[in-house]
MIGUKOL-46975 format. One record per atom (N, C-alpha, C): x, y, z. Coordinates in steps of 0.2 Angstrom, whole numbers, plus 5000, padded with zeros to 4 digits. Atoms other than C-alpha are relative to their C-alpha. Layout:
BEGIN
XYZ ...
END
This chain:
BEGIN
500449945000 500050005000 500550065000 499649944999 500750174996 499950045007 499949984992 501450265012 499550055000 500649954998 500150415009 499449985003 500750044999 498650295010 500149975007 499950034993 499450205026 499950065004 500049954996 499650375034 499250035000 500849974999 497750435030 499749955003 500550054996 497050275036 500250005007 499850004993 498050285052 499850065003 500249934997 497450465055 499350024999 500849985002 495550445050 499750015007 500449984995 494250505061 499349955001 500750045000 492750395068 499650045005 500449974996 491250445078 499549955003 500450054997 490150355091 499450055003 500649974997 488350415096 499749965005 500450024996 487450375111 499350035002 500649974998 485650415111 499649985006 500250024994 485250395129 499250035002 500749984997 483550425140 500150085002 499949934998 484250585147 500450044996 499649965004 485550645135 500249964993 499750035007 486350615117 500750025002 499249994999 488350595119 500249984994 499650035005 489450585105 500850015001 499349985000 491350575103 500350004993 499650015006 492550595089 500649995002 499450034998 493950495089 500650004995 499550005006 495650515079 500549935001 499550064999 496650355075 500750034998 499349985001 498450375077 500449944999 499650065001 499950265075 500149975008 499950034994 499950235094 499349995003 500650034999 498150205095 499450054999 500649955000 496550325099 500150055004 500049944995 496250495105 499450044998 500649975001 494650575108 500150074999 499949945001 494650745100 499450055001 500649974999 492950805102 499449975004 500650034996 491450775115 499450044999 500649965000 489650825113 499649975005 500550034996 488250805125 499550054999 500749965001 486450875121 499549975005 500550034996 485150855135 499450004998 500750005003 483650795125 499549975005 500650034996 482750705139 499549964996 500550045004 481950575127 499649975005 500450054995 481350475143 499550045003 500549944997 480350635150 499449984997 500750015004 479050595137 499849925000 500150075001 479250415134 499749965007 500350044994 479050345152 499450035004 500649984997 477650465156 499449994995 500650015005 476650455139 500049944996 499950065005 477350305130 500350024994 499749995007 477950405115 500550075001 499649945001 479150555110 499550044997 500449945003 478250715107 500350034995 499949975006 478350805091 500650055000 499549964998 479350935099 500749975001 499450035000 480650825105 500249964994 499950025007 480650735088 500550054997 499849945005 481050895080 500750005003 499449984995 482350935094 500649954999 499450055001 483350775092 500249994992 499850015007 483250765073 500550074998 499549955001 484150945073 500649995003 499450024996 485450885086 500449964995 499750055004 485850745074 500350044993 499849975006 485950865059 500650045002 499549964999 487050975069 500649965001 499550055000 488150825073 500449984993 499750015007 488350795055 500450054998 499649945002 488950965052 500749995003 499250014997 490350935065 500349944998 499650065003 490750765058 500350024994 499749975007 491050845042 500650045000 499449954998 492150985049 500649965002 499550044999 493150845057 500349954995 499950055005 493150735042 500049935003 500250074997 492350585051 499949964994 500050065006 492450425039 499549955002 500450064998 491450305050 499650035005 500449984995 489950335061 499649955002 500450054998 489050215072 499650035006 500549974995 487450265083 499649955003 500450054997 486550165096 499650045006 500549984995 484950205106 499849955005 500250044994 484450135123 499250015003 500650024997 483050125135 499350044997 500649955002 481950285129 499849974994 500250035007 481950215111 499849935000 500350074999 481650045116 499250005001 500749994997 480050105125 499550034996 500449965004 479450225113 499549974994 500450035005 477950185103 500250024993 499849975006 478550305089 500850014999 499250005001 480450265090 500249984993 499850025006 480450185073 499950074995 500149945004 479750355066 500550055001 499449964998 481150455075 500649984996 499550025003 482350335068 500150024993 500149995007 481750355050 500150084999 499849935001 481750545052 500750015000 499349994999 483550545058 500449984994 499650045006 484150425043 499850054994 500249955006 483150545030 500450065000 499749944999 483950695037 500850005000 499350004998 485750635040 500349954996 499850065003 485950465033 500349965006 499850034994 486450415051 499449955003 500450064998 485750235055 500049985008 500050024994 485350225073 499749945002 500150074998 485350055080 499650015008 500350014993 484050035095 500249935002 499850064998 484849905105 499749975006 500350034993 484349775119 500550025006 499650004994 484949795137 500649965000 499450055001 486049655134 500650024997 499649975005 486849715120 500450075003 499849944997 487049895129 500649985005 499550024994 487949805144 500649974997 499450035004 489149705132 500450044998 499749945002 489549855124 500550035004 499749974994 489949945140 500649975003 499650054997 490949795147 500750014995 499450005003 492149805132 500450065001 499749954999 492549985136 500350005007 499850014993 492749945155 500649965000 499550044999 493849805152 500750034996 499449975003 495049905141 500350055006 499749944995 495250035156 500249975006 499850034993 495249915172 500149924997 499950075001 495949745173 499549965003 500550054997 494649615177 500249935001 499750065001 495849465176 500049975007 500150034994 495549345190 499750045005 500549964996 494149455197 499449974999 500750015000 492449425201 499650075000 500249934999 491649585197 499350014997 500749975002 489849675195 500150064997 500049945003 489749805183 499350025000 500649964999 488349935185 499950064995 500049945004 487850055172 499350035002 500749974999 486450175177 499950064995 500249965004 485650265164 499350055001 500649954999 484150385162 499449955000 500650045001 482950245158 500049925003 500050074998 483650075163 500850005005 499450024996 485050005175 500249934998 499850065002 486149865168 500549975005 499550024997 487049745179 500349934996 499650045003 488449635172 500449955005 499650044995 489249485182 500649974995 499450015005 491049465175 500449955005 499650054996 492149315181 500749994995 499350015004 494049325175 499950024993 500149965006 493649445161 499449974995 500550025004 492149345154 499350015003 500849984997 490249395156 499749935001 500350064998 489449265166 499250014999 500849995001 487649345166 499950074999 500249925001 486849525161 499350005001 500749994999 485149585166 499950084999 500249935000 484249755162 499450005004 500649984996 483049835174 499850064999 500249945002 481949965171 499950055006 499949954994 482550085184 500550044998 499449955002 483550245178 499750065003 500149944997 483650415184 499450044998 500649975003 482450495172 499349985002 500650034998 481150365175 499850015007 500149994992 481350395194 499750085001 500249934998 480950575192 499150015000 500750014999 479050525191 499750005007 500250014991 479050495210 500250065003 499949934997 478850665218 500250005007 499850004993 479050615236 500649965001 499450044998 480650545245 499849935002 500250064998 479650395251 499749974994 500250045005 478950355234 500649984995 499350025002 480750365227 500249945002 499750054996 481350255240 499749934998 500450075001 479950125237 500249974994 499950025007 480250115218 500749975000 499350035001 482150095220 500049935004 500050074996 481949955234 499649954995 500350055004 480649865222 500549974995 499550025005 481949865208 500549975002 499450034997 483349825219 500049935002 500150074999 482549665225 500249964995 500050045006 482449605208 500850004998 499449995002 484249665206 500549945004 499550044995 484949565221 499749924998 500250075001 483849405216 500549994993 499650025006 484749415199 500849985002 499450014997 486449425208 500149945004 500150064995 486049285220 499949944996 500150055003 485449175207 500649984995 499550025005 487049185197 500750005004 499449994997 488449205209 500050005008 499949984993 488949195227 500250075002 499949934998 488849375234 500750015004 499350004995 490349335246 500750014995 499550005005 491449305230 500250074996 500049945004 491149485222 500650035004 499449964997 492849585224 500150064997 499949955004 492649715212 499350034997 500649975002 491149835209 500250074995 499849955005 491249955193 499350034999 500649975001 490050095190 500250044993 499949955006 489750185173 499450034999 500749955001 488550315166 500350065002 499949944999 488550495166 500050025007 500249984992 487850515185 500749975003 499550034997 489250395191 500650034999 499349975001 490650485183 499950075004 500049944996 489950645190 500150005007 499750014992 490050565208 500650005001 499250005000 491850545204 500250075000 499849935001 491950725200 499950045006 500249974994 491050775215 500549995005 499550024995 492250685226 500750044999 499349975002 493750765217 500050065002 500249944997 492950935220 500050015009 500150004993 492450915238 500649975004 499450034996 493850805244 500750014998 499449995004 495150845232 500449934998 499750075000 495450655230 499849984992 500150025007 495450555213 499249994998 500750005003 493850545203 499849934997 500150065003 494050365197 499849945005 500350064996 493450275213 499650045006 500349984995 492350315228 499849955005 500050064994 492150225245 499350015002 500849994996 490450175253 499950065004 500249954995 490550295267 499950074996 500049945004 490950435254 499350014997 500750005002 489350385244 499450015005 500550004995 488350375260 499950085001 500049944999 488850545264 499750054994 500249965005 488550625248 499149994999 500750004999 486750545248 499750045005 500349964994 486350625265 500050074998 499949935002 487050785259 499650034995 500449985006 486250805242 499349995001 500750004999 484550745248 499850065004 500149934997 484650905259 499950074996 499949935004 485051025246 499450014996 500549985004 483851115236 500249994992 499750005007 483951105216 500450054999 499549955001 484751265216 500750005003 499350004997 486051235229 500449944996 499750055004 486451075219 500450034995 499749965006 486851185204 500650055003 499549954997 487851315214 500649975003 499450034996 488851205226 500449944997 499750075004 489151045215 500150024994 499849985007 489351155198 499649944996 500450045004 487951035192 499650044994 500449985004 486951085176 499349975002 500750024998 485051085177 499849934999 500250075000 484850915169 500349955003 499650044996 486050845180 499849995007 500149984993 485550915197 499449965002 500650044997 483850825198 500149924999 499950065001 484450655192 500749965004 499550024996 486050645203 499849965006 500150034994 485150595219 499849924998 500350075001 484250435212 500749964998 499450045001 485950385205 500449985007 499750014994 486750395222 499649955004 500350044996 485350315231 500149924997 500050075002 485350165219 500749975001 499250024999 487350155221 500149985007 500050014992 487250165240 499749945002 500450064997 485850035242 500449934998 499650075002 486849905231 500649995004 499450014996 488449935240 499949985007 500250024993 487649915257 499849934999 500250075000 486749755252 500649954998 499550045002 488349685244 500650005005 499549994995 489449735258 500750034997 499449975004 490649835246 500350065003 499749954997 491849955252 500250064995 499849955004 492250055236 499749984993 500250025006 491550065218 500550044995 499549985005 492750095203 499650054995 500349965005 492250235191 500450024994 499649995005 493250225175 499750054996 500249965006 493150345160 499849964995 500350055006 492150215150 499349995001 500750015000 490450195144 499849984993 500250035006 489350155129 500450034994 499749985006 490150275117 500649984999 499350035001 491850215121 499949934997 500150085003 491250035118 499850004993 500250005007 490450085102 500650014995 499449995005 492150155095 500349945001 499450065001 493149995100 499549944996 500450055004 491649885092 500050024992 499949985007 492049985075 500849984997 499350025003 493949915075 500249935000 499850075001 494649755069 500549985005 499550014996 496049775081 499950045006 500049954994 496149835099 500650045001 499449955001 497149995100 500549995006 499450004994 498750005110 499950055005 500149954994 498150165119 499350034998 500749965000 496350255121 500150055004 499949944997 496650425126 499350045001 500749984999 494950485134 500150075003 500149944997 494350655140 499749995007 500450004993 493850685159 499450005000 
END
């Protein structure tokens, strides 16, 4: 192959899109001789789940807003000379009665074919990203991804998936419950199902690694860094418990001001912390690992024939 073609292929740009229930996230990644480097990240708080989980479908306003967001992404991809694009949609699109209509609108406007994936495929794709960042060799691990519409649990033994289950409990879905008592009840009901899944597949005493992914769990790590001045890629059980107690007492405005959260994060952060705290307590785990890995990174890895030597991520 001519040298200039080899160089062109080595420096091409790839893009991954995660159309979630709370937000649409995208990354543009540059292939280099040493691996991959994220050169641009985009987050658009579309909140598709807000409509779907209360009305069963996406409103026309949100349909248009989402289509426009994809058109803007296409312009950005053109600017960065992106050569390959892969998009996946999760819980809100799985549940939406008119999800196929939105899919077709996006395809017609941009040529981007958004694949609505199962919770099992979502968890498997995230697992590939986590495995790249954290060594799970000789480990018995539970991976938890908390999204806006669902939470996926994956049991991993020595780098191999043993079992995966998706649960209809997510941070946007939980916003329908207006009182603390209702929220607590809903989380407890779903977590009983989670614990049954774990107990049916593995001895809880054998679990030695707990890994959390998703935007809210990454934010928990950043809160730890801001408040305690410690690393953002893990959090202890006592710190999670303290966060839950402190944030539950904060007003919406206080969360924005004190924790530097944006508006569409300030309301969903508490349900995410509550889910995490309850599971850690039940499983008697003293810490959770919070890697810079999620669905969009897993999508990028699924687009490659070979595993990259390095994958440089944004914080």
